[in-house]
C-alpha positions, 0 to 999 in steps of 0.5 A: 500499499502506497503512502497515498492509499494510506492517507486520506486525500483531504489530509493530503491536501490540507497538511501543506497548509498546516505545516506552511502556516506553522513555519510562517508564523515561526519565520515572521516572528523573528523578522518582526522582532528585529525591527522593533529592537530599538523601540522594545529596548526603550520601553524596557529601559535597557540599552538596544545592545542588551537586547541581543540576549532576547534574539540569541536565546531563542536561537540558542533554545533552538539549537538545544532542542532540535537534536531531540525533536526527532526522538520526540515525534517517534516516541509520542507521535507526530500529531502530539509533538507538532501540536505541543510544538505549536502550543509552546510557541504560542504560550511563549509568544503570549508571555513575551507580549506580557513581559515587564522586563528583559529577564522575563522576555528572555526566559519566555523566548527560550520557551518560544524556542522550545516550541520552534525547535520541534516545528521544523523537523517534525513537520518535515518528518510528517511531510516525508512520511505522507507524500510519495517521492514523486509529489514530495518536491512539490509539496515541500516547495509549496511549504517553503514559500511562506518561509521565504516570504516572511523575511520580506514582510517581517521588517515592514510589518514589525515597523507598522506595529511598533510605529502605530500600534504597540510593540507587544502586539509583535508577540500577540499576533501569534496567538490567534494563529497558534490557537487555530493551528493547533486545533487544525493539527489535532484534527487533520495531522497524520499521527505517525510514530516510529521505533524510537532509539534510546535517548542520549540523556548524558549527551543532551546534558553535556552538549546543551549545558556546554553551549548554554554556558558558553552563550552566557559567557559571551553575554556577560563578557560584553557587560562586565558583570563578571570579572575576568577570573569568573569569565575565564572559569566559566568559559573553561567549564563550558569548553570541557563540557563540549569536549566531554560530549564529544568523548561521549559521543565517540563511545556511545551507540546512539549519540545525540549528534552523530559526529563521525559524519565529519569524517567526510570532507564536504560535510566537515567543510559545508557545516564548519564553513557555514558555522563561521560564515553566520558568525559574521552575517548572523548579527547583520539582522541585529545591527541594521535595524539599530544603524538605521533607526539609531544612527540615521534617525529613521523611523521603524517603518523606514527601517523596515523598508530599507531591509525588505530589498534583501529578502526580496532579492533572496526569494526572487533568485532562488530558482536560478541558484541551482543552474549557477551551482551546476555551472560553477561548482560548489568550490568556486561559488563559496569561495568567491561568494563568501569573500563577496559577502565579507566585503558587503558587510564592510560596505554596510559599515560605510552607511552614514547620514549622507549615503543616498537611499538608493545606494542603501537599497542597492547594497540590500539588493545585492547582499540578498542575492549573495546570502541566498546563494550562500545559504543554498550552497552550504545547505546542499553541500552538507548532503553531498557525500552523506549516505542516504540512511544518515541524511537525517543524522546530517540534517539534524547536525547542520540545523543545530549548528546553524542555529548555534552560530546565528545565536553566537553571531548575534552575541558577537555582533553585540559584543563587538559594538560594545567594544567600539562604543564609549559609555555615552554613546546610546544617547549620542548618534554619531558615537553610536554609528561609529561603533556600528561601523566598526562592528560591521567591519569586523563581522565582515573579517569573520566572514572572509575567514570562512572562505579559507575552509571552502578553499579545501574543497576540491573542484568536483565536490558536491557534483551529485547531492544526496539526501534531496528530501531534507534540502527544501526546508533547509534552503528556504530557512538559510 
């Protein structure tokens, strides 16, 4: 019996919509929030750079909980886990909107991240188990479209909300969508279960505590809340925990993350190069709204309009990227494109009050094309030499480190900016814009370094990707 015969036709029609709406809600949330950072910071009586914890805590939560999402789906069923994911995300959104201080907001963002971590992997799993391979590409492509549209709408919608409504509405808009989504998932989503392998509890504790502590060190380092001795002590503990996970994973039969995949040259280059690249470009969505709103004095709506061209260019060029990769190959594309991205980040460090709007828009368009090509190349190269039966494990590692690098990228962006800012910079736009400019140059330097990793690839690497079923959403989410 085929999948189509096992699954009612009505369910097959509704399922892509259910998954797409959930992904859209998740993707829109982050892009809306970026634009509202300066306004929310003012409302909570903190500096805009302190808001990096609100952004990085969400992606860090994703990195911690993504590895166990597949185990949970096999153990408790896809319907239950996906509905619970939407429920956690919705509850986290509601509590974020009710937050009265930054500490509560950070805690609620972690709760949101717990829900978001289960949405994408479990949603992908349901699609793969429902549709035959002949229909899967079409279904996955449909699901990916809203995820591409969200970054285009998010900056403008965020600007409109904080300009004309209230910053809390950024989070409240998720509540009715989430409640309807939970009801529809419970009624219409198939409930697949699998033979759940043992959960690597020790690995989960070592890995999650290690990266959480490392993220905390990056957070407090720039705000001088601990002395140098305390910082070095916590850093040593976090690195020991991560090293402990590596040693543990090498000995256990069912590790949380299968690190043996790093023996594959293409996989190691794609994942490690992607990690360093995102340390640079991951901080850009956090810094650009501050550059435009605080440095240039633009409104949130104007700021959102200047960021929109990036997502528009990224979405409109997606269909051309496979042909470009086929023509030039992964090594040439990733080396050249990474260098170009580093230069573009540095060019954002030249934007000032006298910069013509058309120049800023042109930079945003070029940056959008470059990031789209970069994400597509890195995400598909991950699977080039991975055996099909290990593609799920490869996807888990790539997704986890992707979110981790974005979290660290936001923290690095805030830390770098703070390093260049004097104490009174927040009230002085000229000083603020100077610090942001220097931060963009440092982030561009991070990105340039990753070109060295991609240069280790061979000319024919990535010629035939495997694991196609896992690519589409990875590409869309960048």
